[in-house]
mmCIF file as gemmi writes it, N, C-alpha and C atoms, coordinates in Angstrom:
data_model
loop_
_atom_site.group_PDB
_atom_site.id
_atom_site.type_symbol
_atom_site.label_atom_id
_atom_site.label_alt_id
_atom_site.label_comp_id
_atom_site.label_asym_id
_atom_site.label_entity_id
_atom_site.label_seq_id
_atom_site.pdbx_PDB_ins_code
_atom_site.Cartn_x
_atom_site.Cartn_y
_atom_site.Cartn_z
_atom_site.occupancy
_atom_site.B_iso_or_equiv
_atom_site.pdbx_formal_charge
_atom_site.auth_seq_id
_atom_site.auth_asym_id
_atom_site.pdbx_PDB_model_num
ATOM 1 N N . UNK Axp A 1 ? 0.875 -1.179 0.218 1 0 ? 1 A 1
ATOM 2 C CA . UNK Axp A 1 ? -0.07 0.143 0.041 1 0 ? 1 A 1
ATOM 3 C C . UNK Axp A 1 ? 0.77 1.241 0.054 1 0 ? 1 A 1
ATOM 4 N N . UNK Axp A 2 ? 0.583 2.18 -0.802 1 0 ? 2 A 1
ATOM 5 C CA . UNK Axp A 2 ? 1.462 3.511 -0.723 1 0 ? 2 A 1
ATOM 6 C C . UNK Axp A 2 ? 0.664 4.582 -0.02 1 0 ? 2 A 1
ATOM 7 N N . UNK Axp A 3 ? 1.378 4.506 1.104 1 0 ? 3 A 1
ATOM 8 C CA . UNK Axp A 3 ? 0.734 5.411 2.48 1 0 ? 3 A 1
ATOM 9 C C . UNK Axp A 3 ? 0.971 6.849 1.995 1 0 ? 3 A 1
ATOM 10 N N . UNK Axp A 4 ? 1.277 7.295 1.292 1 0 ? 4 A 1
ATOM 11 C CA . UNK Axp A 4 ? 1.184 8.993 0.474 1 0 ? 4 A 1
ATOM 12 C C . UNK Axp A 4 ? 0.126 9.223 0.081 1 0 ? 4 A 1
ATOM 13 N N . UNK Axp A 5 ? -0.766 7.534 -0.427 1 0 ? 5 A 1
ATOM 14 C CA . UNK Axp A 5 ? -1.708 7.686 -0.93 1 0 ? 5 A 1
ATOM 15 C C . UNK Axp A 5 ? -3.15 7.824 -0.769 1 0 ? 5 A 1
ATOM 16 N N . UNK Axp A 6 ? -2.942 7.34 0.442 1 0 ? 6 A 1
ATOM 17 C CA . UNK Axp A 6 ? -4.092 7.333 1.602 1 0 ? 6 A 1
ATOM 18 C C . UNK Axp A 6 ? -3.573 8.144 2.688 1 0 ? 6 A 1
ATOM 19 N N . UNK Axp A 7 ? -5.062 8.481 3.595 1 0 ? 7 A 1
ATOM 20 C CA . UNK Axp A 7 ? -5.195 9.476 5.065 1 0 ? 7 A 1
ATOM 21 C C . UNK Axp A 7 ? -5.473 8.649 5.825 1 0 ? 7 A 1
ATOM 22 N N . UNK Axp A 8 ? -4.824 8.168 6.739 1 0 ? 8 A 1
ATOM 23 C CA . UNK Axp A 8 ? -5.831 7.597 8.097 1 0 ? 8 A 1
ATOM 24 C C . UNK Axp A 8 ? -5.915 8.614 9.015 1 0 ? 8 A 1
ATOM 25 N N . UNK Axp A 9 ? -7.561 8.624 9.161 1 0 ? 9 A 1
ATOM 26 C CA . UNK Axp A 9 ? -7.661 9.613 9.831 1 0 ? 9 A 1
ATOM 27 C C . UNK Axp A 9 ? -8.335 8.727 11.392 1 0 ? 9 A 1
ATOM 28 N N . UNK Axp A 10 ? -7.201 9.235 12.652 1 0 ? 10 A 1
ATOM 29 C CA . UNK Axp A 10 ? -7.685 8.721 13.594 1 0 ? 10 A 1
ATOM 30 C C . UNK Axp A 10 ? -8.112 9.695 14.596 1 0 ? 10 A 1
ATOM 31 N N . UNK Axp A 11 ? -8.571 10.824 13.961 1 0 ? 11 A 1
ATOM 32 C CA . UNK Axp A 11 ? -9.781 11.682 14.717 1 0 ? 11 A 1
ATOM 33 C C . UNK Axp A 11 ? -10.744 12.169 14.216 1 0 ? 11 A 1
ATOM 34 N N . UNK Axp A 12 ? -11.807 11.32 14.93 1 0 ? 12 A 1
ATOM 35 C CA . UNK Axp A 12 ? -12.805 11.206 14.502 1 0 ? 12 A 1
ATOM 36 C C . UNK Axp A 12 ? -13.774 12.53 14.677 1 0 ? 12 A 1
ATOM 37 N N . UNK Axp A 13 ? -13.385 13.444 15.039 1 0 ? 13 A 1
ATOM 38 C CA . UNK Axp A 13 ? -14.424 14.402 14.65 1 0 ? 13 A 1
ATOM 39 C C . UNK Axp A 13 ? -13.74 14.97 13.869 1 0 ? 13 A 1
ATOM 40 N N . UNK Axp A 14 ? -12.961 14.788 13.204 1 0 ? 14 A 1
ATOM 41 C CA . UNK Axp A 14 ? -12.283 15.44 11.521 1 0 ? 14 A 1
ATOM 42 C C . UNK Axp A 14 ? -12.911 14.717 10.535 1 0 ? 14 A 1
ATOM 43 N N . UNK Axp A 15 ? -12.828 13.007 10.903 1 0 ? 15 A 1
ATOM 44 C CA . UNK Axp A 15 ? -13.589 12.216 9.905 1 0 ? 15 A 1
ATOM 45 C C . UNK Axp A 15 ? -15.138 12.389 9.615 1 0 ? 15 A 1
ATOM 46 N N . UNK Axp A 16 ? -15.401 12.49 10.944 1 0 ? 16 A 1
ATOM 47 C CA . UNK Axp A 16 ? -16.938 13.343 10.812 1 0 ? 16 A 1
ATOM 48 C C . UNK Axp A 16 ? -17.058 14.194 9.828 1 0 ? 16 A 1
ATOM 49 N N . UNK Axp A 17 ? -16.183 15.31 10.201 1 0 ? 17 A 1
ATOM 50 C CA . UNK Axp A 17 ? -16.384 16.493 9.429 1 0 ? 17 A 1
ATOM 51 C C . UNK Axp A 17 ? -16.039 16.223 8.015 1 0 ? 17 A 1
ATOM 52 N N . UNK Axp A 18 ? -14.996 15.669 7.44 1 0 ? 18 A 1
ATOM 53 C CA . UNK Axp A 18 ? -14.805 15.249 5.806 1 0 ? 18 A 1
ATOM 54 C C . UNK Axp A 18 ? -15.918 14.438 5.481 1 0 ? 18 A 1
ATOM 55 N N . UNK Axp A 19 ? -16.57 13.912 5.968 1 0 ? 19 A 1
ATOM 56 C CA . UNK Axp A 19 ? -17.537 12.904 5.178 1 0 ? 19 A 1
ATOM 57 C C . UNK Axp A 19 ? -19.333 13.463 5.649 1 0 ? 19 A 1
ATOM 58 N N . UNK Axp A 20 ? -19.53 13.827 6.596 1 0 ? 20 A 1
ATOM 59 C CA . UNK Axp A 20 ? -20.583 14.634 6.836 1 0 ? 20 A 1
ATOM 60 C C . UNK Axp A 20 ? -21.039 16.043 6.587 1 0 ? 20 A 1
ATOM 61 N N . UNK Axp A 21 ? -19.862 17.324 6.778 1 0 ? 21 A 1
ATOM 62 C CA . UNK Axp A 21 ? -20.221 18.372 5.77 1 0 ? 21 A 1
ATOM 63 C C . UNK Axp A 21 ? -19.35 18.358 4.878 1 0 ? 21 A 1
ATOM 64 N N . UNK Axp A 22 ? -18.347 18.146 4.455 1 0 ? 22 A 1
ATOM 65 C CA . UNK Axp A 22 ? -17.77 18.157 3.261 1 0 ? 22 A 1
ATOM 66 C C . UNK Axp A 22 ? -17.807 17.044 1.761 1 0 ? 22 A 1
ATOM 67 N N . UNK Axp A 23 ? -18.584 16.408 2.649 1 0 ? 23 A 1
ATOM 68 C CA . UNK Axp A 23 ? -18.963 15.327 1.319 1 0 ? 23 A 1
ATOM 69 C C . UNK Axp A 23 ? -17.989 14.362 0.802 1 0 ? 23 A 1
ATOM 70 N N . UNK Axp A 24 ? -17.144 14.098 1.186 1 0 ? 24 A 1
ATOM 71 C CA . UNK Axp A 24 ? -16.096 13.402 1.185 1 0 ? 24 A 1
ATOM 72 C C . UNK Axp A 24 ? -16.043 11.94 1.622 1 0 ? 24 A 1
ATOM 73 N N . UNK Axp A 25 ? -15.968 11.213 0.608 1 0 ? 25 A 1
ATOM 74 C CA . UNK Axp A 25 ? -16.4 9.496 1.014 1 0 ? 25 A 1
ATOM 75 C C . UNK Axp A 25 ? -14.969 8.915 1.312 1 0 ? 25 A 1
ATOM 76 N N . UNK Axp A 26 ? -15.043 7.842 2.454 1 0 ? 26 A 1
ATOM 77 C CA . UNK Axp A 26 ? -14.507 7.172 2.67 1 0 ? 26 A 1
ATOM 78 C C . UNK Axp A 26 ? -14.131 6.058 1.932 1 0 ? 26 A 1
ATOM 79 N N . UNK Axp A 27 ? -12.984 5.419 1.917 1 0 ? 27 A 1
ATOM 80 C CA . UNK Axp A 27 ? -12.443 4.017 1.981 1 0 ? 27 A 1
ATOM 81 C C . UNK Axp A 27 ? -13.548 3.167 2.664 1 0 ? 27 A 1
ATOM 82 N N . UNK Axp A 28 ? -12.982 2.955 3.819 1 0 ? 28 A 1
ATOM 83 C CA . UNK Axp A 28 ? -13.42 2.388 5.028 1 0 ? 28 A 1
ATOM 84 C C . UNK Axp A 28 ? -13.49 2.687 6.712 1 0 ? 28 A 1
ATOM 85 N N . UNK Axp A 29 ? -13.91 2.706 7.503 1 0 ? 29 A 1
ATOM 86 C CA . UNK Axp A 29 ? -14.275 2.699 8.623 1 0 ? 29 A 1
ATOM 87 C C . UNK Axp A 29 ? -13.58 1.654 9.348 1 0 ? 29 A 1
ATOM 88 N N . UNK Axp A 30 ? -12.654 1.233 9.982 1 0 ? 30 A 1
ATOM 89 C CA . UNK Axp A 30 ? -12.714 0.214 10.574 1 0 ? 30 A 1
ATOM 90 C C . UNK Axp A 30 ? -11.384 0.334 11.926 1 0 ? 30 A 1
ATOM 91 N N . UNK Axp A 31 ? -11.093 -0.451 12.696 1 0 ? 31 A 1
ATOM 92 C CA . UNK Axp A 31 ? -10.523 -0.063 13.795 1 0 ? 31 A 1
ATOM 93 C C . UNK Axp A 31 ? -9.326 -1.328 13.357 1 0 ? 31 A 1
ATOM 94 N N . UNK Axp A 32 ? -8.131 -0.13 14.464 1 0 ? 32 A 1
ATOM 95 C CA . UNK Axp A 32 ? -7.051 -0.768 14.027 1 0 ? 32 A 1
ATOM 96 C C . UNK Axp A 32 ? -6.454 -2.343 14.713 1 0 ? 32 A 1
ATOM 97 N N . UNK Axp A 33 ? -6.092 -2.986 14.109 1 0 ? 33 A 1
ATOM 98 C CA . UNK Axp A 33 ? -5.743 -4.22 15.055 1 0 ? 33 A 1
ATOM 99 C C . UNK Axp A 33 ? -5.379 -4.46 16.561 1 0 ? 33 A 1
ATOM 100 N N . UNK Axp A 34 ? -3.795 -3.866 16.287 1 0 ? 34 A 1
ATOM 101 C CA . UNK Axp A 34 ? -2.96 -4.011 17.449 1 0 ? 34 A 1
ATOM 102 C C . UNK Axp A 34 ? -3.736 -2.614 18.796 1 0 ? 34 A 1
ATOM 103 N N . UNK Axp A 35 ? -3.996 -1.569 18.471 1 0 ? 35 A 1
ATOM 104 C CA . UNK Axp A 35 ? -4.219 -0.254 19.304 1 0 ? 35 A 1
ATOM 105 C C . UNK Axp A 35 ? -5.968 -0.056 19.453 1 0 ? 35 A 1
ATOM 106 N N . UNK Axp A 36 ? -6.639 -0.74 18.342 1 0 ? 36 A 1
ATOM 107 C CA . UNK Axp A 36 ? -8.273 -0.796 18.629 1 0 ? 36 A 1
ATOM 108 C C . UNK Axp A 36 ? -8.946 0.306 18.444 1 0 ? 36 A 1
ATOM 109 N N . UNK Axp A 37 ? -8.022 1.212 18.123 1 0 ? 37 A 1
ATOM 110 C CA . UNK Axp A 37 ? -8.489 2.364 17.456 1 0 ? 37 A 1
ATOM 111 C C . UNK Axp A 37 ? -9.237 2.63 16.213 1 0 ? 37 A 1
ATOM 112 N N . UNK Axp A 38 ? -10.306 3.61 16.84 1 0 ? 38 A 1
ATOM 113 C CA . UNK Axp A 38 ? -10.831 3.22 15.047 1 0 ? 38 A 1
ATOM 114 C C . UNK Axp A 38 ? -10.26 4.878 14.135 1 0 ? 38 A 1
ATOM 115 N N . UNK Axp A 39 ? -10.697 3.922 13.149 1 0 ? 39 A 1
ATOM 116 C CA . UNK Axp A 39 ? -9.947 5.156 11.998 1 0 ? 39 A 1
ATOM 117 C C . UNK Axp A 39 ? -11.132 5.452 10.902 1 0 ? 39 A 1
ATOM 118 N N . UNK Axp A 40 ? -11.411 6.685 10.021 1 0 ? 40 A 1
ATOM 119 C CA . UNK Axp A 40 ? -11.452 6.548 8.762 1 0 ? 40 A 1
ATOM 120 C C . UNK Axp A 40 ? -10.403 6.352 7.468 1 0 ? 40 A 1
ATOM 121 N N . UNK Axp A 41 ? -10.324 5.902 6.538 1 0 ? 41 A 1
ATOM 122 C CA . UNK Axp A 41 ? -9.455 5.476 5.345 1 0 ? 41 A 1
ATOM 123 C C . UNK Axp A 41 ? -9.74 6.37 4.306 1 0 ? 41 A 1
ATOM 124 N N . UNK Axp A 42 ? -9.173 7.671 3.814 1 0 ? 42 A 1
ATOM 125 C CA . UNK Axp A 42 ? -9.273 8.808 2.935 1 0 ? 42 A 1
ATOM 126 C C . UNK Axp A 42 ? -8.544 7.934 1.72 1 0 ? 42 A 1
ATOM 127 N N . UNK Axp A 43 ? -8.533 8.733 0.526 1 0 ? 43 A 1
ATOM 128 C CA . UNK Axp A 43 ? -7.707 8.815 -0.071 1 0 ? 43 A 1
ATOM 129 C C . UNK Axp A 43 ? -7.412 10.165 -0.702 1 0 ? 43 A 1
ATOM 130 N N . UNK Axp A 44 ? -5.943 10.189 -0.417 1 0 ? 44 A 1
ATOM 131 C CA . UNK Axp A 44 ? -5.417 11.692 -0.902 1 0 ? 44 A 1
ATOM 132 C C . UNK Axp A 44 ? -5.546 12.369 -1.866 1 0 ? 44 A 1
ATOM 133 N N . UNK Axp A 45 ? -6.442 13.497 -1.696 1 0 ? 45 A 1
ATOM 134 C CA . UNK Axp A 45 ? -6.677 14.103 -2.954 1 0 ? 45 A 1
ATOM 135 C C . UNK Axp A 45 ? -6.687 15.723 -3.009 1 0 ? 45 A 1
ATOM 136 N N . UNK Axp A 46 ? -6.696 16.15 -3.713 1 0 ? 46 A 1
ATOM 137 C CA . UNK Axp A 46 ? -7.088 17.949 -3.792 1 0 ? 46 A 1
ATOM 138 C C . UNK Axp A 46 ? -7.964 18.462 -2.252 1 0 ? 46 A 1
ATOM 139 N N . UNK Axp A 47 ? -9.39 17.511 -2.875 1 0 ? 47 A 1
ATOM 140 C CA . UNK Axp A 47 ? -10.574 17.792 -2.12 1 0 ? 47 A 1
ATOM 141 C C . UNK Axp A 47 ? -10.187 17.657 -0.754 1 0 ? 47 A 1
ATOM 142 N N . UNK Axp A 48 ? -9.604 16.598 -0.265 1 0 ? 48 A 1
ATOM 143 C CA . UNK Axp A 48 ? -9.201 16.278 0.972 1 0 ? 48 A 1
ATOM 144 C C . UNK Axp A 48 ? -8.339 17.545 1.753 1 0 ? 48 A 1
ATOM 145 N N . UNK Axp A 49 ? -7.2 17.809 0.962 1 0 ? 49 A 1
ATOM 146 C CA . UNK Axp A 49 ? -6.169 18.624 1.362 1 0 ? 49 A 1
ATOM 147 C C . UNK Axp A 49 ? -6.654 20.008 1.607 1 0 ? 49 A 1
ATOM 148 N N . UNK Axp A 50 ? -7.842 20.251 1.041 1 0 ? 50 A 1
ATOM 149 C CA . UNK Axp A 50 ? -8.26 21.624 1.09 1 0 ? 50 A 1
ATOM 150 C C . UNK Axp A 50 ? -9.733 21.584 2.504 1 0 ? 50 A 1
ATOM 151 N N . UNK Axp A 51 ? -10.064 20.547 2.335 1 0 ? 51 A 1
ATOM 152 C CA . UNK Axp A 51 ? -10.848 19.939 3.936 1 0 ? 51 A 1
ATOM 153 C C . UNK Axp A 51 ? -10.451 20.058 5.325 1 0 ? 51 A 1
ATOM 154 N N . UNK Axp A 52 ? -9.094 19.378 4.896 1 0 ? 52 A 1
ATOM 155 C CA . UNK Axp A 52 ? -8.36 19.216 6.465 1 0 ? 52 A 1
ATOM 156 C C . UNK Axp A 52 ? -8.01 20.633 6.372 1 0 ? 52 A 1
ATOM 157 N N . UNK Axp A 53 ? -7.574 21.625 5.669 1 0 ? 53 A 1
ATOM 158 C CA . UNK Axp A 53 ? -7.29 23.122 5.955 1 0 ? 53 A 1
ATOM 159 C C . UNK Axp A 53 ? -8.217 23.183 6.266 1 0 ? 53 A 1
ATOM 160 N N . UNK Axp A 54 ? -9.702 23.511 5.841 1 0 ? 54 A 1
ATOM 161 C CA . UNK Axp A 54 ? -10.783 23.97 6.136 1 0 ? 54 A 1
ATOM 162 C C . UNK Axp A 54 ? -11.1 23.828 7.649 1 0 ? 54 A 1
ATOM 163 N N . UNK Axp A 55 ? -10.869 22.288 7.882 1 0 ? 55 A 1
ATOM 164 C CA . UNK Axp A 55 ? -11.323 21.677 9.447 1 0 ? 55 A 1
ATOM 165 C C . UNK Axp A 55 ? -10.053 22.306 10.347 1 0 ? 55 A 1
ATOM 166 N N . UNK Axp A 56 ? -9.327 22.794 9.97 1 0 ? 56 A 1
ATOM 167 C CA . UNK Axp A 56 ? -7.779 23.124 11.434 1 0 ? 56 A 1
ATOM 168 C C . UNK Axp A 56 ? -8.173 24.825 11.31 1 0 ? 56 A 1
ATOM 169 N N . UNK Axp A 57 ? -8.587 25.524 10.345 1 0 ? 57 A 1
ATOM 170 C CA . UNK Axp A 57 ? -8.994 26.999 10.43 1 0 ? 57 A 1
ATOM 171 C C . UNK Axp A 57 ? -10.285 26.952 11.359 1 0 ? 57 A 1
ATOM 172 N N . UNK Axp A 58 ? -11.618 26.078 11.005 1 0 ? 58 A 1
ATOM 173 C CA . UNK Axp A 58 ? -12.577 26.3 11.703 1 0 ? 58 A 1
ATOM 174 C C . UNK Axp A 58 ? -12.311 25.909 13.572 1 0 ? 58 A 1
ATOM 175 N N . UNK Axp A 59 ? -11.429 24.699 13.436 1 0 ? 59 A 1
ATOM 176 C CA . UNK Axp A 59 ? -10.905 24.57 14.712 1 0 ? 59 A 1
ATOM 177 C C . UNK Axp A 59 ? -10.254 25.514 15.018 1 0 ? 59 A 1
ATOM 178 N N . UNK Axp A 60 ? -9.163 26 14.766 1 0 ? 60 A 1
ATOM 179 C CA . UNK Axp A 60 ? -8.782 27.306 15.337 1 0 ? 60 A 1
ATOM 180 C C . UNK Axp A 60 ? -9.521 28.377 15.782 1 0 ? 60 A 1
ATOM 181 N N . UNK Axp A 61 ? -10.148 28.642 15.173 1 0 ? 61 A 1
ATOM 182 C CA . UNK Axp A 61 ? -10.944 30.038 15.181 1 0 ? 61 A 1
ATOM 183 C C . UNK Axp A 61 ? -12.116 29.595 16.867 1 0 ? 61 A 1
ATOM 184 N N . UNK Axp A 62 ? -12.707 28.705 16.922 1 0 ? 62 A 1
ATOM 185 C CA . UNK Axp A 62 ? -13.406 28.398 17.436 1 0 ? 62 A 1
ATOM 186 C C . UNK Axp A 62 ? -12.903 28.3 18.627 1 0 ? 62 A 1
ATOM 187 N N . UNK Axp A 63 ? -11.61 27.327 18.756 1 0 ? 63 A 1
ATOM 188 C CA . UNK Axp A 63 ? -10.681 27.446 19.725 1 0 ? 63 A 1
ATOM 189 C C . UNK Axp A 63 ? -10.257 28.63 20.612 1 0 ? 63 A 1
ATOM 190 N N . UNK Axp A 64 ? -10.124 29.525 20.105 1 0 ? 64 A 1
ATOM 191 C CA . UNK Axp A 64 ? -9.679 31.346 20.332 1 0 ? 64 A 1
ATOM 192 C C . UNK Axp A 64 ? -10.938 31.875 20.317 1 0 ? 64 A 1
ATOM 193 N N . UNK Axp A 65 ? -12.042 31.8 20.248 1 0 ? 65 A 1
ATOM 194 C CA . UNK Axp A 65 ? -13.5 32.08 20.624 1 0 ? 65 A 1
ATOM 195 C C . UNK Axp A 65 ? -13.398 31.544 22.072 1 0 ? 65 A 1
ATOM 196 N N . UNK Axp A 66 ? -13.374 30.457 22.463 1 0 ? 66 A 1
ATOM 197 C CA . UNK Axp A 66 ? -13.468 30.108 23.819 1 0 ? 66 A 1
ATOM 198 C C . UNK Axp A 66 ? -12.784 29.898 24.796 1 0 ? 66 A 1
ATOM 199 N N . UNK Axp A 67 ? -11.601 30.264 24.492 1 0 ? 67 A 1
ATOM 200 C CA . UNK Axp A 67 ? -10.46 31.241 25.25 1 0 ? 67 A 1
ATOM 201 C C . UNK Axp A 67 ? -9.935 32.668 25.894 1 0 ? 67 A 1
């Protein structure tokens, strides 16, 4: 597997944002066999990169509002 081609998303808030708010389809939602942590697996695309950047901007904005 070419790991540069895929994004393993262990942040479930980010994963839900990508799929629910941005409409990005994931390849699978699974559990890591050793750590037992849930993750979403996405294909790395330009759309995904833009969506992750948007999530980070929103997260940072709301974190500043709270503090």
